[in-house]
C-alpha positions in Angstrom: 13.5 -7.1 1.1 11.7 -5.1 -1.3 13.9 -4.0 -4.3 12.8 -1.2 -6.6 13.0 -2.1 -10.5 13.3 0.7 -12.8 14.5 -0.8 -15.9 15.3 1.2 -19.2 14.1 -0.2 -22.3 16.6 -2.1 -24.6 16.3 0.8 -26.9 17.3 3.2 -24.1 20.1 1.2 -23.1 21.3 0.6 -26.8 21.0 4.5 -27.3 23.1 5.3 -24.3 25.8 2.6 -25.2 26.1 4.1 -28.8 26.5 7.4 -27.5 29.3 6.6 -25.3 31.0 4.3 -27.9 30.7 6.9 -30.9 31.4 10.3 -29.5 33.6 12.0 -27.1 31.9 14.1 -24.4 32.4 17.8 -24.8 32.3 20.5 -22.3 28.5 21.0 -21.9 27.4 17.5 -22.2 25.7 15.5 -19.6 28.0 13.0 -17.9 25.2 10.5 -17.6 23.3 10.8 -20.9 25.9 12.5 -23.1 23.1 15.1 -24.4 23.5 18.7 -24.2 23.5 20.1 -20.6 21.6 23.2 -19.7 23.7 25.9 -18.4 21.1 26.3 -15.7 20.8 23.0 -14.6 21.9 22.6 -10.8 22.7 19.2 -9.5 23.5 18.5 -5.8 26.0 15.9 -5.1 25.0 15.5 -1.7 21.2 15.7 -1.9 19.6 18.6 -0.5 17.3 16.2 1.8 20.5 15.1 3.4 21.7 18.7 3.9 23.5 19.2 0.7 23.3 22.9 0.2 25.4 25.1 -2.1 28.9 23.7 -1.0 27.6 20.2 -2.1 26.5 21.4 -5.8 28.1 20.7 -9.2 28.8 23.6 -11.6 26.2 24.4 -14.4 26.5 22.2 -17.4 27.5 18.9 -16.0 24.3 17.0 -15.4 21.3 18.0 -17.6 17.8 18.9 -16.3 16.2 15.7 -17.7 18.9 13.5 -15.8 18.6 15.8 -12.7 14.7 15.3 -12.5 15.0 11.8 -13.2 17.5 11.0 -10.3 15.4 13.3 -8.1 12.1 11.4 -9.0 13.1 7.8 -9.7 16.3 7.3 -7.6 16.7 9.7 -4.8 13.3 9.9 -3.5 13.2 6.2 -2.8 16.9 6.1 -1.5 16.2 9.0 0.8 12.8 7.6 2.3 14.7 4.3 3.3 17.0 3.3 5.9 19.7 4.0 6.6 19.2 7.9 5.4 15.6 8.5 6.5 16.4 8.0 10.4 19.0 10.6 10.1 16.8 13.2 8.3 14.0 12.6 10.9 16.2 13.1 13.8 18.0 16.0 12.3 14.8 17.7 10.9 16.2 18.1 7.4 13.4 18.9 5.3 12.7 17.7 1.8 13.7 19.5 -1.2 10.1 21.1 -1.1 10.5 22.0 2.5 8.1 19.4 4.1 9.1 17.3 7.1 10.4 13.9 6.8 8.0 11.0 8.1 8.6 7.5 9.0 6.0 4.9 9.2 6.4 2.3 12.3 4.4 -0.6 14.1 3.3 2.3 16.6 2.3 4.8 14.0 3.6 7.6 11.6 6.8 9.5 13.1 7.0 13.0 12.0 10.0 15.3 12.3 9.1 18.7 14.0 11.9 20.4 11.8 13.7 21.1 15.1 16.9 19.1 15.7 16.1 16.1 18.0 12.5 16.5 18.4 10.1 14.2 16.5 6.2 13.5 17.2 4.1 10.4 16.5 0.5 10.0 14.9 -0.6 6.7 16.8 -1.8 4.0 14.7 -4.8 3.4 17.1 -6.5 5.0 20.2 -5.1 2.0 22.1 -1.5 3.0 21.2 -2.1 6.5 21.9 -3.4 5.8 25.3 -0.5 3.5 26.0 2.0 6.3 25.1 0.2 9.1 27.1 0.1 6.6 30.4 3.7 5.6 30.1 3.2 2.1 29.3 5.0 2.6 25.8 8.2 4.6 26.2 10.5 3.2 23.7 10.0 2.6 19.6 12.4 0.3 17.8 13.3 1.1 14.1 14.2 -1.7 11.8 17.4 -1.2 10.6 17.0 -2.6 7.0 16.8 -0.8 3.7 13.8 -1.1 1.9 15.0 0.4 -1.3 18.6 -1.2 -1.6 18.7 -1.0 -5.6 17.9 2.8 -5.2 20.4 3.5 -2.8 23.2 1.7 -4.7 22.2 3.6 -8.0 22.4 6.9 -5.8 25.8 6.1 -4.4 27.1 5.4 -8.0 25.4 8.7 -9.0 27.3 10.4 -6.3 30.6 8.7 -6.9 30.3 10.0 -10.4 29.7 13.7 -9.5 32.6 13.7 -7.1 34.8 12.5 -9.8 33.4 15.3 -12.3 33.5 17.8 -9.5 37.5 17.3 -9.4 38.0 16.4 -13.2 35.6 16.6 -15.9 37.8 14.6 -18.3 38.2 11.7 -15.7 34.3 11.7 -15.2 33.9 11.2 -18.9 36.4 8.5 -19.2 35.0 5.2 -20.6 36.3 3.1 -17.7 33.3 4.6 -15.9 30.6 3.9 -18.6 29.4 0.6 -16.7 28.8 3.0 -13.5 26.8 5.8 -15.3 24.6 3.3 -17.4 24.0 1.4 -14.1 23.1 4.8 -12.6 21.0 6.2 -15.3 20.0 3.3 -17.6 20.3 0.1 -15.9 19.7 -3.0 -17.9 17.3 -5.6 -16.8 19.3 -8.1 -14.6 22.3 -5.6 -14.0 24.0 -6.1 -10.6 25.9 -4.1 -8.2 26.8 -3.9 -4.5 27.3 -1.6 -1.7 28.9 -2.1 1.7 28.2 -0.4 4.8 30.0 -0.2 8.2 28.7 1.4 11.5 30.2 2.0 14.7 26.7 1.8 16.7 28.1 2.8 20.0 29.6 6.0 18.9 26.5 6.9 16.6 24.0 6.3 19.4 26.1 8.2 21.8 26.3 11.2 19.5 22.3 11.2 19.1 21.8 10.8 22.9 23.9 14.0 23.6 22.5 15.8 20.6 23.9 16.7 17.1 23.4 20.1 15.5 23.1 20.7 11.9 26.6 22.0 11.9 28.0 18.8 13.5 26.2 16.6 10.8 27.8 19.0 8.0 31.0 18.6 9.5 30.6 14.7 9.9 29.7 14.1 6.3 32.2 13.5 3.7 32.3 12.3 0.3 35.4 10.8 -1.7 36.7 8.6 -4.1 39.3 5.9 -3.2 41.8 4.8 -5.7 42.9 1.0 -5.8 44.9 -1.0 -7.9 42.3 -1.8 -10.7 39.4 0.2 -9.8 38.1 3.5 -8.2 35.3 3.4 -5.2 33.2 6.1 -3.8 32.9 6.5 0.0 30.2 8.2 1.8 30.7 9.0 5.4 27.7 10.0 7.8 29.1 10.7 11.2 30.0 7.1 12.4 28.8 5.4 9.4 30.5 4.6 6.1 28.9 3.4 2.8 31.0 2.2 -0.1 30.5 1.2 -3.5 32.7 0.6 -6.5 32.5 2.3 -9.8 33.3 -0.7 -11.9 30.8 -3.4 -12.3 33.7 -6.1 -12.5 34.7 -5.6 -8.8 34.1 -8.4 -6.4 32.6 -7.5 -2.9 34.7 -8.4 0.1 34.9 -11.4 1.9 32.2 -11.0 4.6 33.9 -13.9 6.9 36.4 -10.9 7.5 33.5 -8.6 8.3 30.8 -9.7 10.6 27.6 -8.4 11.1 26.0 -6.1 12.6 28.9 -3.5 12.3 29.3 -4.7 8.9 26.8 -5.1 6.1 26.9 -6.1 2.6 24.0 -5.7 0.1 23.7 -7.2 -3.4 21.3 -5.5 -5.7 19.9 -6.6 -8.8 17.8 -4.7 -11.5 
């Protein structure tokens, strides 16, 4: 399993911690770095490449343009190019933020979305594979259901969780109890650890794709929420019949996987 490692320097981590401990966040300070946020800075809670349009945007002045750019280039681009997000984008024809069709590398060649829902094409890896596809000897393609960027996915989930809180209450989003989450998302220290959990009803999910899913079905099947527990809060992302969950506190222990058998349930530990 390949893990993306994008470590902040000790100086950056120290400066971030000092900002959170020595001053209170004001109305126009970024919830991640505590620097002044631009009034024109637009941040998507649900990335545009997952179908997040205007309804999924934070008000101006909550995330600064520097953090917004950082997350887009260093975190979301990796996470959205990995399972489980990339197959959804490919099959639904959801373009990148720049309008490009999503692509996926497979053992048979490069899959390319047509940007029409449910229609994809393939650039065969070799003339032999192309001939086999055209002659009907190859009629199926299996996609490995394994995240290639588990760390980037986890950091994106934590970011989304903090933004969901900010959309509801800026004061809560700026509370010190979320400092470990905001630092992991934006300034992760070397060796910092977190986890995320995924539950999938494969039968229902595959059935929906076999019968066809519209973008409207997708948007209606996506939800972002914060769940309150006795000692902590957690972010929950639902994508149709898949649910992804991560805590917003580094001290929270993961569930006992003896109670959650694979493949319906998956637990991912990540380390920066």
